[in-house]
C-alpha positions in Angstrom: -70.1 14.3 -34.7 -70.2 17.0 -37.5 -67.2 18.1 -39.5 -67.0 21.5 -37.8 -66.6 19.9 -34.4 -63.9 17.5 -35.7 -62.0 20.4 -37.3 -62.1 22.5 -34.0 -60.7 19.5 -32.0 -57.9 18.9 -34.5 -57.0 22.6 -34.5 -56.9 22.7 -30.6 -54.6 19.6 -30.6 -52.3 21.1 -33.1 -52.1 24.3 -31.1 -51.2 22.3 -27.9 -48.5 20.4 -29.8 -47.0 23.6 -31.2 -46.9 25.3 -27.8 -45.2 22.3 -26.2 -42.6 22.2 -28.9 -42.1 25.9 -28.5 -41.5 25.5 -24.7 -39.0 22.7 -25.2 -36.9 24.4 -27.8 -34.6 26.4 -25.3 -33.8 23.3 -23.4 -32.7 21.5 -26.5 -30.7 24.5 -27.6 -29.0 24.7 -24.2 -27.7 21.2 -24.4 -25.9 21.9 -27.7 -24.9 25.5 -28.4 -24.9 24.8 -32.1 -28.7 24.9 -32.1 -30.7 28.2 -31.9 -33.9 28.5 -29.9 -36.8 29.7 -32.0 -38.0 31.9 -29.1 -37.6 35.3 -27.7 -36.4 33.8 -24.3 -32.8 34.8 -23.7 -30.4 31.9 -24.5 -28.3 30.7 -21.5 -24.6 31.0 -21.7 -23.2 27.8 -23.2 -21.0 25.6 -21.0 -17.6 24.4 -22.2 -18.0 21.4 -24.4 -16.7 18.1 -23.3 -15.8 16.4 -26.6 -15.9 12.8 -25.4 -19.5 13.4 -24.1 -20.5 13.2 -27.8 -17.6 11.7 -29.6 -17.2 8.4 -27.8 -13.6 7.8 -26.6 -12.1 4.3 -26.9 -12.0 2.1 -23.9 -8.7 3.2 -22.3 -8.8 0.3 -19.9 -7.5 -1.9 -22.7 -4.2 -1.8 -24.6 -6.0 -1.3 -27.9 -8.0 1.6 -26.5 -4.9 3.2 -25.0 -3.1 3.0 -28.4 -6.1 4.5 -30.2 -6.5 7.3 -27.6 -2.8 8.2 -27.7 -2.9 8.2 -31.5 -5.5 10.9 -31.4 -3.3 13.0 -29.1 -0.2 12.4 -31.3 -2.0 13.7 -34.4 -1.1 17.2 -33.1 1.5 16.7 -30.4 4.0 14.8 -32.6 4.4 17.9 -34.7 7.2 20.4 -33.9 4.9 23.4 -34.5 2.6 22.4 -31.7 3.3 25.1 -29.1 1.7 26.8 -26.2 1.7 30.6 -25.7 2.7 31.5 -22.1 3.0 35.2 -21.6 5.4 36.3 -24.4 6.9 32.9 -24.9 6.1 30.0 -27.1 6.6 26.7 -25.3 7.0 23.5 -27.3 4.4 20.8 -26.6 5.9 18.2 -29.0 5.7 14.6 -27.7 6.5 11.7 -30.0 5.7 8.1 -29.4 9.4 7.1 -29.4 10.3 9.8 -27.0 7.5 9.0 -24.6 8.0 5.2 -24.7 11.7 5.6 -24.1 11.4 8.0 -21.2 8.3 6.6 -19.6 8.4 2.8 -20.0 6.1 2.2 -17.0 3.4 4.4 -18.6 3.7 3.2 -22.2 0.3 1.5 -21.9 -1.3 4.4 -20.1 -3.5 6.8 -22.1 -2.6 10.5 -22.1 -6.0 11.4 -20.7 -5.5 9.0 -17.8 -3.0 11.5 -16.4 -4.1 14.7 -18.2 -7.7 14.2 -17.1 -9.1 17.6 -18.1 -7.8 18.2 -21.6 -10.4 16.1 -23.5 -12.7 19.1 -23.9 -13.2 22.4 -25.7 -11.4 24.6 -25.3 -8.5 22.2 -25.3 -6.7 23.5 -22.2 -5.6 22.1 -18.9 -6.1 23.7 -15.5 -4.7 21.0 -13.3 -1.9 19.5 -15.3 -1.1 15.8 -14.9 -3.0 14.4 -11.9 -0.5 11.8 -10.6 -2.4 11.3 -7.3 -5.2 9.7 -9.2 -3.1 6.6 -9.2 -0.2 7.2 -6.8 -0.3 7.9 -3.1 1.4 10.9 -1.5 4.9 10.5 -0.1 5.2 9.8 3.6 7.7 11.7 5.9 10.3 9.1 5.3 10.3 9.1 1.5 10.9 12.8 0.8 11.9 13.9 4.3 8.5 15.6 4.3 5.4 15.1 2.2 6.2 18.2 0.2 2.5 19.0 -0.1 2.9 22.3 -1.9 5.3 20.8 -4.5 3.8 19.3 -7.7 4.9 15.7 -8.5 6.5 16.9 -11.8 8.7 19.4 -10.0 10.7 16.5 -8.5 10.1 13.6 -10.8 10.8 15.3 -14.2 14.4 16.0 -15.2 13.8 19.7 -15.9 16.1 21.7 -13.6 13.9 24.8 -13.4 11.0 25.3 -11.0 8.8 28.2 -10.0 6.5 29.3 -7.2 3.0 29.9 -8.6 1.6 33.0 -6.9 -2.0 31.9 -7.6 -2.0 28.7 -5.6 1.4 29.0 -3.8 2.6 25.7 -5.3 6.0 24.8 -6.6 5.8 23.7 -10.2 8.0 23.2 -13.3 9.0 26.5 -14.8 8.2 27.5 -18.4 11.5 29.2 -18.7 15.0 28.8 -17.2 16.4 31.3 -14.7 17.5 33.5 -17.6 13.9 33.7 -18.9 14.7 31.5 -22.0 11.7 29.3 -22.9 12.1 25.6 -22.2 9.9 22.6 -23.3 7.5 21.1 -20.8 6.8 18.1 -22.9 9.9 16.1 -22.0 8.6 13.3 -19.8 12.0 12.1 -18.8 11.9 10.9 -15.2 14.5 12.1 -12.7 16.0 9.9 -9.9 14.1 11.4 -7.0 16.3 9.4 -4.6 19.4 11.3 -5.8 20.2 14.3 -3.6 21.1 16.3 -6.8 17.4 16.2 -7.7 16.6 17.9 -4.4 19.1 20.6 -5.2 17.0 22.0 -8.0 15.1 23.7 -5.2 17.4 23.6 -2.2 20.1 26.1 -3.0 21.0 29.6 -1.9 18.6 32.3 -3.1 16.3 29.8 -4.8 13.0 31.2 -6.2 10.6 28.9 -4.4 11.3 29.6 -0.7 13.1 26.3 0.1 15.9 26.0 2.6 19.3 26.5 1.1 20.4 22.9 2.1 19.0 19.5 1.8 18.0 18.4 5.3 17.9 14.9 6.6 14.7 13.1 7.6 13.2 13.4 11.1 13.9 10.5 13.4 11.4 8.1 14.8 12.4 9.5 18.1 10.8 12.8 17.1 7.4 11.2 17.5 7.3 12.7 21.0 6.2 15.9 19.4 6.1 15.5 15.6 4.7 13.3 12.9 7.7 11.2 12.1 8.8 8.4 9.7 9.9 5.0 10.9 13.6 6.0 10.3 16.6 6.9 12.4 17.3 10.2 10.5 20.5 12.0 11.2 23.4 10.1 12.9 23.0 12.1 16.0 19.6 10.5 16.5 21.1 7.1 16.2 23.6 7.9 18.9 20.9 9.4 21.1 18.8 6.2 20.6 21.6 4.0 21.7 22.2 6.0 24.8 18.5 6.0 25.6 18.3 2.2 25.2 21.4 1.8 27.4 19.7 4.0 30.1 16.6 1.9 29.9 18.7 -1.3 30.3 20.4 0.2 33.4 17.0 1.1 34.9 15.7 -2.4 34.3 18.8 -3.9 35.8 18.4 -1.7 38.9 14.7 -2.7 39.3 15.6 -6.4 39.2 18.3 -6.1 41.9 15.6 -6.3 44.5 13.2 -9.1 45.5 10.6 -10.1 43.0 7.7 -12.2 44.5 10.1 -13.5 47.1 12.9 -14.4 44.7 16.2 -12.8 45.8 19.0 -14.3 43.6 18.0 -15.8 40.2 17.6 -13.1 37.5 16.0 -15.6 35.2 13.4 -16.5 37.9 12.8 -12.8 38.6 12.0 -12.1 34.9 9.8 -15.2 34.7 7.8 -14.1 37.8 7.5 -10.6 36.5 6.3 -11.8 33.1 3.8 -14.1 34.8 2.5 -11.3 37.0 2.0 -9.0 34.0 0.2 -11.7 32.1 -2.1 -12.5 35.0 -2.8 -8.8 35.6 -3.7 -8.1 31.9 -6.2 -10.9 31.8 -7.8 -10.2 35.1 -10.1 -7.6 36.7 -7.0 -5.7 37.8 -6.4 -4.6 34.3 -9.3 -2.2 34.5 -7.8 -0.9 37.8 -4.6 -0.2 35.9 -6.5 1.7 33.2 -8.2 3.8 35.9 -4.8 4.5 37.5 -3.3 5.4 34.1 -6.1 7.9 33.4 -6.5 9.5 36.9 -3.0 9.3 38.4 -0.8 9.5 35.3 -2.7 11.5 32.7 -4.6 13.8 35.1 -2.0 13.4 37.9 -4.6 13.1 40.7 -2.0 12.3 43.4 0.0 15.4 42.7 -3.2 17.5 42.7 -3.9 16.2 46.2 -0.5 17.3 47.4 -0.2 20.8 45.7 -2.3 22.7 43.2 0.6 24.8 42.0 2.8 21.8 41.5 0.0 20.0 39.7 -0.5 23.0 37.4 3.2 23.1 36.5 3.4 19.3 35.8 0.1 19.3 33.9 1.1 22.1 31.6 4.3 20.3 30.6 3.3 16.6 30.8 -0.2 16.8 29.4 0.8 19.0 26.5 3.6 16.6 25.5 1.3 13.6 25.8 -1.3 15.3 23.6 1.3 16.2 21.0 2.7 12.7 21.0 -0.9 11.3 20.7 -1.6 13.5 17.7 1.7 12.6 16.1 1.2 8.8 16.6 -2.4 9.1 15.3 -1.2 11.0 12.2 1.8 8.7 11.5 -0.3 5.5 11.8 -3.3 6.9 10.0 -1.2 8.2 7.1 0.7 5.0 6.8 -2.4 2.9 6.4 -4.5 5.4 4.4 -2.2 8.0 2.7 -5.0 9.0 0.3 -7.3 10.2 3.1 -8.0 13.9 3.1 -8.1 13.9 6.9 -4.6 12.3 7.1 -3.2 14.6 4.5 -4.5 17.6 6.4 -2.9 16.3 9.7 0.4 15.8 7.9 0.3 19.3 6.5 2.0 21.7 9.0 0.1 24.6 7.3 -3.4 23.1 7.8 -5.3 25.3 10.3 -6.0 22.5 12.9 -2.4 21.1 12.8 -0.8 24.5 12.9 -3.1 25.7 15.7 -2.7 22.6 17.8 1.1 22.5 17.5 1.5 26.1 18.5 -1.1 26.0 21.3 0.4 22.8 22.9 3.9 24.1 22.5 2.9 27.3 24.3 1.4 25.2 27.2 4.8 23.4 27.5 6.6 26.7 27.5 4.2 28.1 30.1 4.8 25.1 32.4 8.6 25.6 32.0 8.3 29.3 32.9 6.1 28.5 35.9 8.7 25.9 37.1 11.5 28.5 36.7 9.5 31.1 38.7 8.9 28.5 41.5 12.5 27.4 41.6 14.3 30.8 41.4 11.7 33.3 42.8 9.3 31.5 45.1 12.1 29.0 46.2 10.3 26.3 48.1 12.6 24.4 50.5 12.2 21.0 48.9 13.7 22.1 45.5 16.7 24.1 46.6 19.3 21.4 46.0 17.7 19.5 43.2 20.1 20.6 40.4 18.8 17.8 38.1 15.6 19.7 37.8 17.6 22.7 36.5 19.2 20.6 33.8 15.9 19.2 32.7 14.4 22.7 32.5 17.3 24.0 30.4 17.1 21.1 28.0 13.3 21.2 27.6 13.1 25.0 27.5 15.8 25.1 24.8 14.0 22.4 22.8 10.7 24.2 22.8 12.2 27.7 22.3 14.2 26.5 19.3 11.1 24.9 18.0 9.2 28.2 17.9 12.3 29.9 16.4 12.5 27.2 13.7 8.8 27.5 12.9 9.1 31.3 12.5 12.1 30.9 10.2 10.2 28.3 8.1 7.2 30.6 7.7 9.5 33.4 6.7 11.5 31.4 4.2 8.6 29.6 2.5 6.7 32.9 2.2 3.4 31.2 3.3 0.5 33.7 2.8 -0.6 35.5 6.0 -4.1 34.1 6.0 -2.6 30.6 6.2 0.5 31.3 8.3 -1.6 33.1 11.0 -2.9 29.8 12.3 0.6 29.1 13.5 0.1 32.2 15.6 3.3 32.0 17.7 5.5 31.0 14.8 3.9 33.7 12.7 4.7 36.4 15.3 8.3 35.1 15.4 8.5 35.3 11.6 7.3 38.9 11.7 10.1 39.8 14.1 12.7 38.0 11.9 11.5 39.9 8.9 13.1 43.0 10.3 16.6 41.4 10.2 18.1 41.3 6.7 19.6 37.8 7.0 19.7 35.1 4.3 17.1 33.1 6.2 17.1 30.3 3.7 20.7 29.7 4.7 20.1 30.3 8.4 17.2 27.8 8.5 19.3 24.7 8.2 21.5 25.8 11.1 18.4 26.3 13.2 17.2 22.9 12.2 20.4 21.1 13.2 20.4 23.1 16.5 16.9 22.0 17.3 17.7 18.4 16.3 20.8 18.3 18.5 18.9 19.5 21.5 16.2 16.9 20.8 18.8 14.2 20.7 20.2 15.4 24.0 16.7 15.4 25.5 16.1 11.8 24.3 19.5 10.6 25.6 19.0 12.3 28.9 15.6 10.9 29.7 16.6 7.6 31.5 19.4 9.3 33.5 18.3 12.6 34.9 15.3 13.7 36.9 13.0 13.0 34.0 13.4 9.3 34.5 10.4 9.6 36.8 8.4 9.5 33.6 9.1 5.8 33.6 9.5 5.1 37.4 6.4 6.8 38.7 3.8 4.9 36.5 5.6 1.6 37.2 5.4 2.3 41.0 1.7 3.1 40.8 1.0 -0.1 38.9 3.1 -2.3 41.2 1.3 -0.8 44.2 -2.1 -1.6 42.6 -1.2 -5.2 41.7 0.4 -5.9 45.1 -2.3 -4.2 47.1 0.0 -1.6 48.6 -1.6 1.7 49.7 0.6 4.7 49.8 -1.3 7.9 49.2 1.8 10.1 49.9 3.8 8.5 47.0 3.8 10.9 44.1 
C-alpha cells in the first residue's frame, strides 16, 4: 500500500470522526445549558435544572443524612433577611433549628426536602408546598367530619389563624397576610390542635373568606349510610336517640315474630330461638342458600312479585326502593374501601362530593326517589285506587321520605352556593346546581342559613330511621323475611307481596 492511499484513508477517517462529533454536540449542550453547541442548529430551550441531579444529596433515609440536608437549607433559612416576595409584600421565610425542633418534635429527624419535595432545583421555588400526603393518609369522614378535600393540610394543622381561597385551584390554604392585609410569616411550623373546635373556627365563622359554613357542624352518623358515605360514629345526639328507638322497634318486631309457633314449638322462647338459629345455619350451608340468593335478586331487588300484580305499583316501588338500595350500596362500598385504602385515587374520588361520578350518581338517584314519591302521591290523591284510601300510614311515610329527599336537594344547593364551587365542577350535581342558581337571587347570608338546613335535614333523617320499624315502612324487613321463610318451608303463595 503506497503512502498516498494511506493518507487518503486517514483523511477520510478523520472527516467521519469530525462529522460524528459535530452531530453529537447539540445533544451534549442540551443536557447542560452551560455548554454551547458549535453548530448552526437552533439550541433547544433549557429545562429547569434539578440541582441534586448533579450535586449528589446526602442519604436522607439516615439521621446523619437528614442533619446534613437540613444544614444546607438552614444556611439561608436561618437568616432573618430570607424573605419571599408575594405581590407587594415581603414574607419572612426564616426557620431556625431550635424553632423547628421545638414546634415539630415528630419531624425533627425528617429532612426538609422530604416534605418540600420540589424545592431542590433551580429556580429555587415551590409549586406544591409541603406534600403531607406523601407520608400521611387523608382524613376519613369521622376525623374531620368530612375529608376536607379542598383544604390544604397546613390550613388546619398550623397555628396561623388566617386562611384564603386560592382562585387558581379553588383550594383553601394558609394566607400570606392577615385579614387587614398585613404580611405574616409562613415559616412558623407550630402545630395546631386539630381536635380543638377553635381550630375549625378559623374557617367556620360568619362572612369567612373561604366559603365555609358559618358554624362548625357535627359528624354524620353511621345511620346516614342509607344514602351517604358515613363514618362509624353516632354523630349528633339526635341520631343516638333515633338509633335507640330503631333498635327498640326491631326488638318489638322480633318479639312479635317469636310469639307464634316455630318448628312446632309453642311455648319456650329459648327453644324457638334455638330452632330458628339451627334452621338458618342449615339453610346457609345447603342448596337452599342459592334459592334464597335468587329470591333476594328477583323478588326483593327487582320486585318480581309486585310486577306480576301491577306494573304501576312496581314502577313506584322500584323508583324509591331500588334508588335507595343503590345509594346505600355506593355509600357502603365507599366507606369500606376508603377505610382500608385511604390513599386510593378511586376511593378519594368517591368520597369527594364534587367528583363528577359521585355528584352525578347522588343527584340522579335522588331524583329517582323523588319521582317515585311524586308518583305515589299522584296515585293516592288523584287516581285514588280503592285499596289505599284508608292507609294513612302510607301518607306519613311519604311525608317523611319526601321531606328528607327535598331537604337533601335544598341542602346541596346551599352547599354549592356557599362554597362557590366553579360552574364546570358544580354542574355535575345538576339538580343541586339548579337549586343553587335559584338561591343566588335571594340576598341571604347563606353561610349562616346552611347550618340550619343541615340540622333540619338531619332531624328528618333521624325521624325516618326511628320510624322505620313502626310504620308502614317496616315491610322493608317483614316482606323479605316472609319470602325467605316461604322458600325454606316450601310454602307457595304467589299472591303474597
